[in-house]
N, C-alpha and C positions, 0 to 999 in steps of 0.2 A: 896573133894581133903583140905587136914589141912594147912592153912594158921595160920601161925605165924611170931616170927621177922624173924626168921632165912630164911622161906622158901617164904618169902614177896619182890621177887627181879626179873629183866627180866619187859618183856612190860606186858599190861596190857594193853587192848582194853576198851574206853569211847565206847560205842557201841551204833551206832545209833537206834531211831525207827521204822523200816519204817510202813508207810501208805496206805490203796490204797481204797480210797471214804470213808476216816473221818476215817475209823477204823484200829487197828492195824490189820499189816501182820503177821499173827504169824508165815507163811509158810515162810516167806522171813527171819524172821528174826532168825532162827532156821536155816538155810539155813546159819545167816553170824556167828551163833557162830561154825558152823560146819567147818567153810571156818578159821577160828584161828583157834581152834585146830588143825584141817590139817597145817595149816602152825608153829606151836610150842608156840606160847605165853605162857605167865603163867597163866594169866585168862583175865578175863571180869568185864565191869563195865556196868552192865546193869541203869539203869533210872536216868544218872545225866543229866548233862547240854548237853549236845549233846544226849541226847535220851528223850532233850523235856520234860522234866519231869516235870515244871512247867504249861505245858498243861494237863498231864494228870489227871485224879480222880481217883481215890486213888485203885479203884477195879481196873481200870488198871494199874498200877504203882506195886500192889500185884501181876498182872495174869502176868507180863513182868518176875517179879523176877522170876514167879514157870517157866517161860518158862525159864526163863537162866539155874536153877539150873537142869531142865529134863533137857536139852540142852548139861548143863556140862559133865553126867556121869560119872563127877569124874573126868574128864581128864584136867578139868581148876578148878580151883578157881573164884567162883561169888561171887564180893566184888558187893554190892546192893548199888546206893544209894538212902538214907534213911532222907538226912539230911532237916529242913527245917526254918521257919526261927519262928513257933510255937514250943515250946520245948516237948510238950503233942502231936500234930503232930508227931514229929519228934521218940519219942516215940513207940508212934502207929506200924509207919512204920516199925523202927527197929525190933521191938518182932514179926512184920508179916514177913517178911522176917529172921529173925532169927527160925522161923517157916515153911518156907518153903522150907528150904535149904539153904539159902545163907549159905557164910563160912567165911562174912566179912563183915560191914558196911565202907560205903565213907560219909562221914559227913559233910557237906560242913560249913561254918560260915551262923549264923543266916544275913540273907539281910533283907533290907529295915528299921529294924528298930532298926537297928544300938545300940547294947550294948554295955554297957564297957566290959573292958577285965576280968574284977571280974565277970561280968554276964555272957559272954563266958565259963569260968569256971565254975560258977551252971551253964549253959542250959550241954554240953557234960559232965559235970559231971553224971548229972541225967539219959543220954543217955546211959553212962556206965554203968551205977548203974542197968537199966534195962534190959540187956542183958548181958549174957556170952561166945559172940561171938567175935574175935577182931572190932574195931574201928581206920580205919585213917582219919585221921581228912585233911579237904580240906582246906587252904587255896589261893582265889583268889579277893583281895579288888577289882578289876575291877568292879564286879559282885554286889560283895557285899557292900560295900560301906566300910566297914571295915578289918586290916590283926590282921590274930592270932597270937600275939603278940611273938618273941623268946621268953620270960619270960613264955607267958602263954603257953605255946607249953610246956615246963619246967615242971609246974604244974603239966599238963594234962598227961604228960607221967610217973605221979607216980601212973597215973593207971595202973592199971594191964592187962586190957585188952585194951590203948589204946596204938596202936604198932607203930605206925604210923604217915606219915604228906604225903600228895600230895604238893607241895609248886606251886603256877603260880601265883603270881608275877613281876615275869618275871628276878632277881636281881641273880644274882652267891653270890657274896660278902652274903644277906642273908641266902643262904645254909652256905654256910660256918659258918656264927654267929651262924648258926642252927649246923650244926653240933661240935662246939666246947663246946654250949653248954650244947646238951644231951647226952645220954651213946650212946654207939658203936650201944647197942642192940637195938635202937628205929630208927624204917626205915624213911629214906628219899626218895620221887618220885618226879619225875619232869612232871608238868604242862602240860608243852611247850616241844611240838615236836624239834622245832629249838630249846631249850639250855638241850636238852637228854644227849649231850653228854658233854661242858659243864659243869650240877649239877653233871654228874656222875663224871668228874676229880676232885670234890668236895667234895665226897661223900655221893650222891644218890647212889643208889639200881639198880633205872631202873628207867620207867615211865610211864606214864597212859593217852594215846597216841591218839587223835582223825584219823590219818592218817594209825593206823593200820588197822582199817574197811576200808581200798583198799589195802594196802600193807606190809599185818603184815608180811611176810617171812625176805620182805625189811628192816623191826624195828628189827624183834629178828635178824636177822647177826647183824644191827648194834649196839645195844647190849651186844650179844656177843663179839663179836668182843674186844671193851672197857675193857667187866669185862674178858676175856679170857690175855689182856694185847698186843692183837696186835692193838699197837693205830692208826699206819699209816694206817692203813685200814679202821677202826671206820673214823678217821677225811676225807677220801678218800670216802666214804658214806655219812656223817655229806654234805661235801660239794657236791654228787652227788642228792642229798634228800634234799636240803636244798628250791630248789626254789618248791619245791611241797610244802613241810611243809610251808612256806612264803603265797605262790595262794590259800591254804587250806583255811585260817583266811583273804580272799582275801573282806571277809565282815563277820556278825556276823555269828560265829559259834551257829550249825550247817549246816547252807545253804548252804554253798558250798562244804563240804564231801556228802551230801544230791545227791546233783546232779552227783555228781562224781558217786559214787556209782548208779543213776539213768542208768547214759552215759556209764558203763562198764556193766549193765544189770540185777544187782546185785536184782534190786528192785525199787520201783518210787521215784521219788524225791520230792515226796508229801509233805506239813510241817502242821503245825496248826497254824492257826494267835496269835499273831501279827505279827510269823516271816512268810515275803514274800522272793520266786525266787530271784536269782540274780540279780543285775541290770543288761542292755544292756552291759555296759563295762566292767562288774566285770565278767561275764561268757567271757568273750571275755575273758582276761587274764587269766582266770583261765582254759580254754580249751586248749587255746596255750600250757600254762607249760603241760595239763593232753598230750596231742599230741606228745608231746617230750619226754614225757617218755612213750609211747607208749598205754596210759593206754584209 
């Protein structure tokens, strides 16, 4: 499904990666994609942080992208997570994703080695030059230790195939800064479910969502209501869903969402180390919220 600045809008689900006895549960992964398509999301984002990409080997990483492209069947945009703190590895994964049928790429800022802003420009530019499909940058300083500065995004937006940014810094003011500095054609997406409505109100076009693994129809309704000008309805949906947005991050993502998916019976809640199951207190808090939502 064609991905460009005009079509990059709405709800994109940051897919969890189901495991069973240490291996990828391909049937559960494909079933999850079917559920997303039935709910009307715009696209799926396999092998991002929510997909536990740091614990996948390269063969598994590319296999999940292949499965996502196959499962989408042209109904959903597939934006594959191919970021790395090694530019060479990111290029290799990105070229592999393009070859396997991904419509676009999600590239997180290099983590741990903390490059300068000049280094970020060089890193993302090298990847953009190595592929033809569109790229969405991903700024999440809480995980990476660095932020993609507004000025850096402006420079990178000059690259023809860098068309958007997933913003997960938690600041509505920064989204306003980005919107002021960037051309209208450059797309901003919320990286936090709980900030979807605030970000939409200052110029974002959608969300890359964790919650939509579990409640895709509700997330589609939320974004659609706002974008169609039904602001009071969007606000009410946000208020109703906010406790779930909050408690799906009661501990490190994707531990809570995988626990919720397991309770819903769609997959096991199995994780890969160093992630471990929810603590007793976090589990009780999440399950109370899920019960209130009849989930």
